TORKOLFI-540063 format. One record per residue (C-alpha): residue in one letter; residue number from 0; x, y negated, z. Coordinates in nm, 3 decimals, decimal comma, padded with zeros to 5 digits, m for minus. Layout:
BEGIN
REC  sevo  kolvo     east    north       up
REC     A    NUM        X        Y        Z
...
! end
This chain:
BEGIN
REC  sevo  kolvo     east    north       up
REC     M      0   06,054   01,562  m08,068
REC     N      1   05,930   01,315  m07,809
REC     Q      2   06,091   01,261  m07,468
REC     S      3   05,840   01,489  m07,294
REC     D      4   05,909   01,777  m07,531
REC     Y      5   06,283   01,727  m07,497
REC     S      6   06,286   01,741  m07,118
REC     Y      7   06,061   02,048  m07,099
REC     G      8   06,239   02,217  m07,385
REC     S      9   06,575   02,177  m07,214
REC     L     10   06,480   02,459  m06,976
REC     P     11   06,602   02,805  m07,078
REC     N     12   06,311   03,019  m07,202
REC     D     13   06,354   03,284  m06,932
REC     I     14   06,330   03,022  m06,654
REC     A     15   06,031   02,854  m06,819
REC     L     16   05,858   03,193  m06,844
REC     K     17   05,929   03,267  m06,477
REC     I     18   05,764   02,938  m06,385
REC     A     19   05,463   03,029  m06,600
REC     Y     20   05,442   03,380  m06,450
REC     S     21   05,423   03,232  m06,099
REC     L     22   05,112   03,025  m06,171
REC     E     23   04,742   03,100  m06,139
REC     V     24   04,541   03,088  m06,461
REC     P     25   04,385   02,740  m06,400
REC     D     26   04,731   02,594  m06,331
REC     L     27   04,870   02,775  m06,634
REC     S     28   04,605   02,615  m06,853
REC     S     29   04,688   02,272  m06,711
REC     L     30   05,059   02,321  m06,773
REC     S     31   04,994   02,417  m07,134
REC     C     32   04,850   02,068  m07,190
REC     C     33   05,175   01,896  m07,089
REC     S     34   05,362   01,939  m07,416
REC     R     35   05,397   02,141  m07,732
REC     V     36   05,678   02,347  m07,580
REC     W     37   05,478   02,439  m07,270
REC     R     38   05,175   02,516  m07,487
REC     E     39   05,378   02,775  m07,677
REC     I     40   05,526   02,922  m07,357
REC     C     41   05,193   02,935  m07,171
REC     G     42   05,025   03,097  m07,469
REC     S     43   05,282   03,373  m07,516
REC     D     44   05,142   03,723  m07,558
REC     C     45   05,377   03,881  m07,305
REC     L     46   05,249   03,642  m07,035
REC     W     47   04,880   03,701  m07,104
REC     E     48   04,925   04,075  m07,142
REC     S     49   05,074   04,074  m06,792
REC     L     50   04,776   03,874  m06,663
REC     V     51   04,531   04,120  m06,822
REC     K     52   04,718   04,414  m06,670
REC     E     53   04,726   04,251  m06,326
REC     R     54   04,358   04,156  m06,322
REC     W     55   04,204   04,454  m06,504
REC     S     56   04,441   04,746  m06,452
REC     L     57   04,169   05,004  m06,523
REC     L     58   04,067   04,831  m06,846
REC     Y     59   04,426   04,767  m06,955
REC     E     60   04,505   05,138  m06,958
REC     T     61   04,226   05,194  m07,210
REC     V     62   04,322   04,916  m07,453
REC     K     63   04,700   04,873  m07,430
REC     D     64   04,864   04,884  m07,771
REC     P     65   05,215   04,764  m07,863
REC     N     66   05,070   04,612  m08,183
REC     F     67   04,787   04,424  m08,012
REC     K     68   04,796   04,044  m08,039
REC     D     69   04,607   03,754  m07,881
REC     W     70   04,604   03,874  m07,520
REC     R     71   04,503   03,522  m07,418
REC     G     72   04,187   03,544  m07,626
REC     F     73   04,120   03,889  m07,481
REC     Y     74   04,159   03,752  m07,126
REC     V     75   03,920   03,461  m07,185
REC     K     76   03,659   03,691  m07,343
REC     Q     77   03,680   03,940  m07,057
REC     H     78   03,654   03,664  m06,798
REC     E     79   03,329   03,536  m06,950
REC     E     80   03,190   03,888  m06,984
REC     K     81   03,268   03,970  m06,620
REC     K     82   03,084   03,656  m06,506
REC     A     83   02,775   03,763  m06,699
REC     Q     84   02,800   04,123  m06,577
REC     A     85   02,842   04,015  m06,215
REC     A     86   02,529   03,802  m06,246
REC     S     87   02,330   04,107  m06,358
REC     V     88   02,457   04,314  m06,063
REC     V     89   02,374   04,030  m05,822
REC     N     90   02,020   04,003  m05,959
REC     V     91   01,957   04,379  m05,932
REC     V     92   02,094   04,409  m05,577
REC     E     93   01,912   04,099  m05,451
REC     H     94   01,588   04,230  m05,599
REC     C     95   01,640   04,566  m05,425
REC     S     96   01,731   04,400  m05,094
REC     Q     97   01,446   04,152  m05,063
REC     S     98   01,359   04,314  m04,730
REC     E     99   01,720   04,254  m04,611
REC     S    100   01,812   04,620  m04,645
REC     L    101   01,951   04,835  m04,923
REC     E    102   01,884   05,198  m05,001
REC     I    103   02,199   05,405  m05,044
REC     L    104   02,117   05,501  m05,404
REC     D    105   02,092   05,133  m05,505
REC     Y    106   02,417   05,065  m05,318
REC     L    107   02,599   05,347  m05,500
REC     Q    108   02,455   05,242  m05,835
REC     A    109   02,588   04,888  m05,791
REC     I    110   02,938   05,020  m05,718
REC     E    111   02,920   05,251  m06,019
REC     C    112   02,818   04,954  m06,236
REC     L    113   03,128   04,762  m06,128
REC     K    114   03,339   05,067  m06,212
REC     T    115   03,182   05,095  m06,557
REC     M    116   03,251   04,725  m06,615
REC     H    117   03,619   04,772  m06,517
REC     F    118   03,608   04,503  m06,249
REC     G    119   03,945   04,407  m06,101
REC     F    120   04,022   04,267  m05,756
REC     K    121   04,016   03,906  m05,876
REC     D    122   03,675   03,961  m06,033
REC     V    123   03,542   04,087  m05,700
REC     Q    124   03,708   03,801  m05,513
REC     M    125   03,570   03,531  m05,741
REC     L    126   03,226   03,675  m05,810
REC     L    127   03,119   03,888  m05,511
REC     L    128   03,315   03,779  m05,203
REC     R    129   03,126   03,451  m05,185
REC     P    130   02,948   03,304  m04,880
REC     R    131   02,632   03,204  m05,063
REC     L    132   02,566   03,566  m05,163
REC     N    133   02,385   03,825  m04,955
REC     V    134   02,626   04,005  m04,719
REC     L    135   02,517   04,332  m04,882
REC     L    136   02,675   04,209  m05,206
REC     N    137   02,990   04,116  m05,013
REC     L    138   02,996   04,472  m04,880
REC     I    139   02,955   04,623  m05,227
REC     G    140   03,251   04,419  m05,352
REC     L    141   03,464   04,519  m05,052
REC     N    142   03,374   04,886  m05,083
REC     Y    143   03,456   04,879  m05,454
REC     C    144   03,805   04,748  m05,377
REC     L    145   03,867   05,012  m05,111
REC     N    146   03,721   05,317  m05,285
REC     I    147   03,729   05,257  m05,661
REC     L    148   04,036   05,036  m05,694
REC     Q    149   04,177   05,244  m05,406
REC     V    150   04,351   04,957  m05,231
REC     P    151   04,536   05,133  m04,946
REC     H    152   04,483   05,002  m04,594
REC     L    153   04,774   04,805  m04,449
REC     S    154   04,918   04,749  m04,800
REC     L    155   05,005   04,404  m04,934
REC     Q    156   04,689   04,405  m05,147
REC     A    157   04,481   04,501  m04,842
REC     V    158   04,623   04,192  m04,672
REC     H    159   04,505   03,995  m04,975
REC     I    160   04,155   04,136  m04,926
REC     V    161   04,148   04,016  m04,565
REC     E    162   04,279   03,676  m04,678
REC     A    163   04,006   03,661  m04,942
REC     L    164   03,741   03,740  m04,682
REC     R    165   03,875   03,473  m04,447
REC     N    166   03,922   03,209  m04,718
REC     S    167   03,562   03,262  m04,827
REC     K    168   03,453   03,242  m04,461
REC     I    169   03,279   03,581  m04,475
REC     A    170   03,523   03,792  m04,271
REC     D    171   03,298   03,782  m03,963
REC     R    172   02,978   03,863  m04,151
REC     Q    173   02,825   04,188  m04,029
REC     V    174   02,617   04,468  m04,172
REC     F    175   02,403   04,721  m03,987
REC     V    176   02,463   05,078  m04,106
REC     Q    177   02,235   05,359  m03,995
REC     W    178   02,277   05,718  m04,104
REC     W    179   02,122   06,056  m04,043
REC     K    180   02,324   06,367  m04,112
REC     P    181   02,253   06,737  m04,055
REC     G    182   02,334   06,866  m03,707
REC     R    183   02,325   07,214  m03,555
REC     W    184   02,061   07,476  m03,621
REC     F    185   01,803   07,531  m03,345
REC     Y    186   01,552   07,816  m03,376
REC     G    187   01,553   07,800  m03,753
REC     F    188   01,536   07,420  m03,772
REC     R    189   01,819   07,181  m03,861
REC     I    190   01,848   06,902  m03,603
REC     R    191   01,938   06,561  m03,743
REC     N    192   02,204   06,346  m03,581
REC     D    193   02,110   05,978  m03,588
REC     S    194   02,385   05,713  m03,569
REC     F    195   02,405   05,340  m03,628
REC     R    196   02,666   05,068  m03,606
REC     C    197   02,708   04,694  m03,656
REC     V    198   03,041   04,625  m03,822
REC     S    199   03,209   04,320  m03,972
REC     L    200   03,355   04,304  m04,322
REC     E    201   03,702   04,240  m04,182
REC     D    202   03,682   04,543  m03,953
REC     L    203   03,601   04,757  m04,256
REC     A    204   03,887   04,602  m04,454
REC     V    205   04,143   04,687  m04,185
REC     E    206   03,992   05,031  m04,114
REC     K    207   03,883   04,958  m03,756
REC     D    208   03,575   05,179  m03,785
REC     E    209   03,671   05,495  m03,971
REC     E    210   03,333   05,662  m03,914
REC     V    211   03,141   05,385  m04,092
REC     L    212   03,401   05,376  m04,368
REC     A    213   03,353   05,750  m04,420
REC     V    214   02,975   05,707  m04,430
REC     L    215   03,003   05,439  m04,699
REC     E    216   03,237   05,635  m04,924
REC     P    217   03,043   05,740  m05,236
REC     E    218   03,149   06,105  m05,220
REC     T    219   03,051   06,134  m04,852
REC     T    220   02,707   05,985  m04,901
REC     H    221   02,638   06,223  m05,188
REC     E    222   02,766   06,543  m05,029
REC     L    223   02,728   06,522  m04,652
REC     L    224   02,453   06,283  m04,556
REC     T    225   02,079   06,303  m04,592
REC     T    226   02,001   05,932  m04,548
REC     V    227   02,196   05,609  m04,519
REC     Q    228   02,043   05,263  m04,472
REC     I    229   02,244   04,941  m04,497
REC     S    230   02,088   04,623  m04,360
REC     V    231   02,158   04,260  m04,281
REC     V    232   02,234   04,222  m03,911
REC     N    233   01,943   04,082  m03,707
REC     S    234   01,685   04,190  m03,963
REC     T    235   01,365   04,329  m03,815
REC     S    236   01,424   04,675  m03,958
REC     N    237   01,762   04,740  m03,795
REC     L    238   01,649   04,584  m03,466
REC     Q    239   01,359   04,826  m03,448
REC     A    240   01,582   05,116  m03,550
REC     S    241   01,835   05,045  m03,278
REC     Q    242   01,562   05,016  m03,015
REC     S    243   01,398   05,344  m03,114
REC     S    244   01,723   05,544  m03,125
REC     P    245   01,808   05,744  m02,811
! end
């Protein structure tokens, strides 16, 4: 055993594992290159199973098996698959939103795709909460965290969402949401109530505008509303809509 292996190996296994557990995946991979001992510790199944569970909790529940081995290989494979899947969602949404607006059915379909792909919070953070992407894609990622992953407002993970928005410099990005829902009956006709709002991603993350949040919830849009339009702020379409509304 060389000097490097001796010094690293002198740590008790439980302490070495605690150090490994505290690291992000890129740092974990770097540490595994330091010595044979660290390579064995950083490649342990219990560590990578924990990382899979943390990142893909929905997927983990469907595949967990006490006899399963090679959780590290499973993690790497899933990471590459999620990158490819996110690219397909981005392409579809950007094609649908070439006019800087997104129909509600396309919006809901994108969220459903992420659910089918078992995206976790880190996937959304790395692949959708990015400044170079259309703000509508940022919104889809945020809404997925709040409604599908069911991250409760004011929880520690909700704080992480706000931090992710700020670190990516997209917290202040705004979307224009316009909706029409059935109003009261008047002489046999149903009067529509028109509403619209400009709201930032951070305001949605901290639940500052509950009405818009309710409008964007998948169940609400299906059951209660007739039409919802989501647009990039300052686009021609939402400017004209706001000017024509009473």
